[in-house]
DOFIGU-235909 format. One record per residue: residue number from 1; residue in one letter; chain; y, x, z of N, C-alpha, C, O, CB in turn. Coordinates in nm, 2 decimals. Glycine has a CB too. Layout:
residues N
  num  residuo  cadena  nnorth   neast     nup  canorth  caeast    caup  cnorth   ceast     cup  onorth   oeast     oup  cbnorth  cbeast    cbup
  NUM        A       A       Y       X       Z        Y       X       Z       Y       X       Z       Y       X       Z        Y       X       Z
...
END
This chain:
residues 76
  num  residuo  cadena  nnorth   neast     nup  canorth  caeast    caup  cnorth   ceast     cup  onorth   oeast     oup  cbnorth  cbeast    cbup
    1        X       A    2.38   -5.81    3.85     2.26   -5.77    3.79    2.14   -5.86    3.81    2.11   -5.89    3.93     2.22   -5.64    3.82
    2        X       A    2.08   -5.91    3.71     1.97   -6.00    3.73    1.84   -5.93    3.79    1.81   -5.82    3.74     1.93   -6.08    3.60
    3        X       A    1.77   -5.99    3.88     1.65   -5.94    3.94    1.55   -5.92    3.85    1.54   -6.00    3.75     1.60   -6.03    4.05
    4        X       A    1.47   -5.81    3.86     1.35   -5.79    3.77    1.38   -5.73    3.64    1.28   -5.71    3.57     1.29   -5.91    3.74
    5        X       A    1.50   -5.69    3.61     1.54   -5.63    3.50    1.55   -5.48    3.50    1.58   -5.42    3.40     1.65   -5.69    3.46
    6        X       A    1.53   -5.42    3.61     1.53   -5.28    3.63    1.39   -5.23    3.58    1.30   -5.30    3.56     1.56   -5.24    3.77
    7        X       A    1.38   -5.09    3.58     1.26   -5.04    3.55    1.24   -4.91    3.63    1.34   -4.84    3.66     1.25   -5.01    3.39
    8        X       A    1.12   -4.89    3.67     1.09   -4.78    3.76    1.02   -4.67    3.67    0.92   -4.69    3.61     1.00   -4.82    3.87
    9        X       A    1.09   -4.54    3.68     1.04   -4.44    3.60    0.94   -4.35    3.68    0.98   -4.31    3.79     1.14   -4.36    3.55
   10        X       A    0.83   -4.32    3.63     0.73   -4.26    3.70    0.68   -4.13    3.62    0.63   -4.15    3.51     0.63   -4.35    3.74
   11        X       A    0.68   -4.02    3.68     0.64   -3.90    3.61    0.50   -3.91    3.57    0.43   -3.98    3.64     0.66   -3.78    3.68
   12        X       A    0.45   -3.84    3.46     0.31   -3.85    3.42    0.21   -3.80    3.52    0.10   -3.85    3.54     0.29   -3.77    3.29
   13        X       A    0.26   -3.70    3.59     0.18   -3.65    3.70    0.15   -3.75    3.80    0.04   -3.75    3.85     0.24   -3.54    3.76
   14        X       A    0.25   -3.83    3.85     0.22   -3.93    3.94    0.13   -4.04    3.89    0.04   -4.08    3.96     0.35   -3.99    3.99
   15        X       A    0.15   -4.07    3.77     0.05   -4.16    3.70   -0.09   -4.11    3.69   -0.19   -4.18    3.70     0.10   -4.20    3.57
   16        X       A   -0.10   -3.98    3.67    -0.24   -3.92    3.66   -0.30   -3.91    3.80   -0.42   -3.94    3.81    -0.24   -3.76    3.60
   17        X       A   -0.22   -3.89    3.90    -0.27   -3.89    4.04   -0.32   -4.04    4.08   -0.43   -4.05    4.14    -0.15   -3.83    4.14
   18        X       A   -0.23   -4.13    4.05    -0.27   -4.27    4.08   -0.39   -4.32    4.00   -0.46   -4.41    4.05    -0.16   -4.35    4.05
   19        X       A   -0.41   -4.27    3.88    -0.53   -4.30    3.80   -0.66   -4.26    3.87   -0.76   -4.32    3.86    -0.52   -4.24    3.66
   20        X       A   -0.64   -4.14    3.93    -0.77   -4.10    3.99   -0.80   -4.16    4.13   -0.92   -4.16    4.17    -0.76   -3.95    4.02
   21        X       A   -0.69   -4.22    4.19    -0.71   -4.29    4.31   -0.72   -4.19    4.43   -0.76   -4.22    4.54    -0.83   -4.37    4.31
   22        X       A   -0.67   -4.06    4.40    -0.68   -3.96    4.50   -0.54   -3.95    4.59   -0.43   -3.98    4.54    -0.71   -3.83    4.43
   23        X       A   -0.55   -3.90    4.71    -0.44   -3.87    4.78   -0.36   -3.75    4.71   -0.41   -3.68    4.63    -0.48   -3.85    4.92
   24        X       A   -0.24   -3.74    4.76    -0.16   -3.61    4.70   -0.23   -3.49    4.74   -0.26   -3.40    4.66     0.01   -3.60    4.76
   25        X       A   -0.28   -3.48    4.87    -0.35   -3.35    4.92   -0.48   -3.33    4.83   -0.50   -3.22    4.78    -0.39   -3.35    5.07
   26        X       A   -0.55   -3.43    4.81    -0.68   -3.41    4.74   -0.65   -3.39    4.59   -0.72   -3.30    4.53    -0.77   -3.54    4.76
   27        X       A   -0.56   -3.45    4.54    -0.52   -3.43    4.39   -0.47   -3.28    4.38   -0.51   -3.21    4.28    -0.40   -3.53    4.34
   28        X       A   -0.39   -3.24    4.47    -0.34   -3.10    4.46   -0.46   -3.00    4.46   -0.47   -2.90    4.39    -0.25   -3.07    4.59
   29        X       A   -0.55   -3.03    4.55    -0.67   -2.95    4.57   -0.76   -2.94    4.44   -0.80   -2.83    4.40    -0.76   -3.00    4.68
   30        X       A   -0.77   -3.06    4.38    -0.85   -3.07    4.26   -0.78   -2.99    4.14   -0.85   -2.93    4.06    -0.86   -3.21    4.22
   31        X       A   -0.64   -2.98    4.15    -0.57   -2.91    4.04   -0.56   -2.75    4.08   -0.52   -2.67    4.00    -0.42   -2.98    4.02
   32        X       A   -0.60   -2.72    4.21    -0.59   -2.59    4.25   -0.46   -2.54    4.28   -0.43   -2.42    4.27    -0.64   -2.50    4.15
   33        X       A   -0.37   -2.63    4.34    -0.24   -2.60    4.37   -0.21   -2.65    4.51   -0.29   -2.72    4.57    -0.14   -2.66    4.27
   34        X       A   -0.10   -2.61    4.56    -0.07   -2.65    4.70    0.00   -2.79    4.70    0.06   -2.83    4.59     0.02   -2.54    4.78
   35        X       A    0.00   -2.86    4.80     0.06   -2.99    4.81    0.22   -2.99    4.78    0.27   -3.08    4.72     0.05   -3.04    4.95
   36        X       A    0.27   -2.87    4.82     0.41   -2.85    4.79    0.44   -2.83    4.65    0.54   -2.87    4.60     0.45   -2.74    4.87
   37        X       A    0.35   -2.76    4.58     0.36   -2.75    4.43    0.34   -2.87    4.36    0.41   -2.90    4.26     0.26   -2.65    4.38
   38        X       A    0.25   -2.95    4.41     0.24   -3.08    4.34    0.36   -3.17    4.36    0.41   -3.24    4.26     0.12   -3.16    4.41
   39        X       A    0.42   -3.17    4.48     0.54   -3.25    4.50    0.65   -3.20    4.40    0.72   -3.28    4.35     0.58   -3.24    4.64
   40        X       A    0.66   -3.07    4.39     0.77   -3.02    4.30    0.74   -3.06    4.16    0.84   -3.09    4.08     0.77   -2.87    4.30
   41        X       A    0.62   -3.06    4.12     0.58   -3.10    3.98    0.61   -3.25    3.95    0.66   -3.29    3.85     0.43   -3.08    3.96
   42        X       A    0.57   -3.33    4.07     0.59   -3.47    4.06    0.73   -3.51    4.05    0.77   -3.60    3.97     0.53   -3.54    4.17
   43        X       A    0.82   -3.43    4.13     0.96   -3.46    4.12    1.02   -3.39    4.00    1.14   -3.39    3.99     1.04   -3.42    4.24
   44        X       A    0.94   -3.33    3.91     0.99   -3.27    3.79    1.09   -3.16    3.82    1.18   -3.13    3.74     1.05   -3.38    3.69
   45        X       A    1.08   -3.10    3.94     1.16   -2.96    3.96    1.10   -2.85    3.91    1.17   -2.75    3.89     1.17   -2.93    4.09
   46        X       A    0.97   -2.86    3.87     0.89   -2.76    3.80    0.81   -2.82    3.69    0.79   -2.94    3.70     0.79   -2.69    3.89
   47        X       A    0.77   -2.74    3.59     0.69   -2.80    3.48    0.56   -2.73    3.48    0.55   -2.61    3.49     0.77   -2.78    3.35
   48        X       A    0.45   -2.81    3.46     0.31   -2.76    3.46    0.30   -2.66    3.33    0.35   -2.69    3.22     0.21   -2.88    3.45
   49        X       A    0.21   -2.56    3.35     0.19   -2.47    3.23    0.04   -2.44    3.22   -0.03   -2.43    3.32     0.28   -2.34    3.24
   50        X       A    0.00   -2.41    3.10    -0.15   -2.35    3.08   -0.25   -2.45    3.12   -0.23   -2.57    3.08    -0.18   -2.22    3.18
   51        X       A   -0.35   -2.41    3.19    -0.47   -2.49    3.22   -0.43   -2.61    3.31   -0.49   -2.72    3.30    -0.57   -2.41    3.29
   52        X       A   -0.33   -2.60    3.40    -0.28   -2.72    3.47   -0.24   -2.82    3.39   -0.27   -2.94    3.42    -0.17   -2.69    3.55
   53        X       A   -0.16   -2.80    3.28    -0.12   -2.90    3.19   -0.23   -2.97    3.13   -0.23   -3.10    3.10    -0.02   -2.83    3.09
   54        X       A   -0.34   -2.89    3.09    -0.46   -2.96    3.04   -0.53   -3.05    3.14   -0.57   -3.16    3.10    -0.55   -2.85    3.00
   55        X       A   -0.55   -3.00    3.27    -0.61   -3.08    3.37   -0.52   -3.22    3.39   -0.58   -3.33    3.41    -0.61   -3.00    3.51
   56        X       A   -0.39   -3.22    3.38    -0.31   -3.33    3.40   -0.33   -3.43    3.29   -0.34   -3.55    3.31    -0.17   -3.29    3.40
   57        X       A   -0.35   -3.37    3.17    -0.38   -3.46    3.05   -0.52   -3.53    3.06   -0.53   -3.65    3.03    -0.39   -3.37    2.93
   58        X       A   -0.62   -3.46    3.11    -0.75   -3.51    3.13   -0.73   -3.62    3.25   -0.79   -3.73    3.24    -0.86   -3.39    3.17
   59        X       A   -0.66   -3.60    3.35    -0.64   -3.70    3.46   -0.57   -3.81    3.41   -0.59   -3.92    3.46    -0.57   -3.65    3.58
   60        X       A   -0.49   -3.80    3.30    -0.42   -3.92    3.25   -0.51   -4.01    3.16   -0.52   -4.13    3.17    -0.30   -3.88    3.16
   61        X       A   -0.59   -3.93    3.08    -0.66   -4.00    2.98   -0.81   -4.03    3.03   -0.87   -4.13    2.99    -0.67   -3.93    2.84
   62        X       A   -0.87   -3.95    3.11    -1.00   -3.98    3.16   -1.01   -3.94    3.31   -1.07   -3.84    3.34    -1.11   -3.90    3.08
   63        X       A   -0.94   -4.02    3.40    -0.94   -3.98    3.55   -1.08   -3.98    3.60   -1.10   -3.91    3.69    -0.86   -4.08    3.63
   64        X       A   -1.17   -4.05    3.55    -1.30   -4.05    3.61   -1.37   -3.91    3.58   -1.46   -3.86    3.66    -1.39   -4.18    3.54
   65        X       A   -1.33   -3.84    3.48    -1.39   -3.70    3.46   -1.34   -3.61    3.56   -1.43   -3.53    3.61    -1.35   -3.64    3.33
   66        X       A   -1.22   -3.61    3.60    -1.17   -3.52    3.71   -1.23   -3.56    3.85   -1.27   -3.47    3.93    -1.00   -3.54    3.72
   67        X       A   -1.25   -3.69    3.87    -1.32   -3.74    3.99   -1.46   -3.69    3.99   -1.52   -3.65    4.10    -1.31   -3.90    4.01
   68        X       A   -1.52   -3.70    3.88    -1.67   -3.66    3.87   -1.68   -3.51    3.90   -1.77   -3.47    3.97    -1.73   -3.69    3.74
   69        X       A   -1.60   -3.43    3.84    -1.61   -3.29    3.87   -1.58   -3.25    4.01   -1.63   -3.15    4.06    -1.52   -3.22    3.78
   70        X       A   -1.49   -3.33    4.08    -1.45   -3.31    4.21   -1.57   -3.35    4.30   -1.59   -3.28    4.41    -1.33   -3.39    4.23
   71        X       A   -1.65   -3.45    4.26    -1.76   -3.49    4.35   -1.87   -3.39    4.33   -1.94   -3.36    4.43    -1.81   -3.63    4.31
   72        X       A   -1.90   -3.32    4.21    -1.99   -3.22    4.19   -1.96   -3.10    4.27   -2.05   -3.04    4.33    -1.99   -3.20    4.05
   73        X       A   -1.84   -3.07    4.27    -1.78   -2.94    4.35   -1.82   -2.97    4.50   -1.86   -2.88    4.57    -1.61   -2.92    4.34
   74        X       A   -1.81   -3.09    4.55    -1.83   -3.13    4.69   -1.98   -3.11    4.73   -2.02   -3.08    4.84    -1.79   -3.27    4.70
   75        X       A   -2.07   -3.14    4.62    -2.22   -3.14    4.64   -2.27   -2.99    4.64   -2.37   -2.97    4.70    -2.29   -3.24    4.54
   76        X       A   -2.20   -2.91    4.58    -2.25   -2.76    4.57   -2.22   -2.69    4.70   -2.26   -2.57    4.71    -2.18   -2.69    4.45
END
């Protein structure tokens, strides 16, 4: 096999977390779930539903919005 021809598959949730620059624990807290639940979702053992699915979509397309909301919550 030639080097560099493989590809890494990353779940959309991992990409969303990385887009925000948050740690796993902080990202789980932002989503209102446990770190264990986040891990299960990232490894695609579970599927997000409802509002969680929407928050993940926001984190993918507008990560700064999720971070801004988290910062506001910290200030309150």
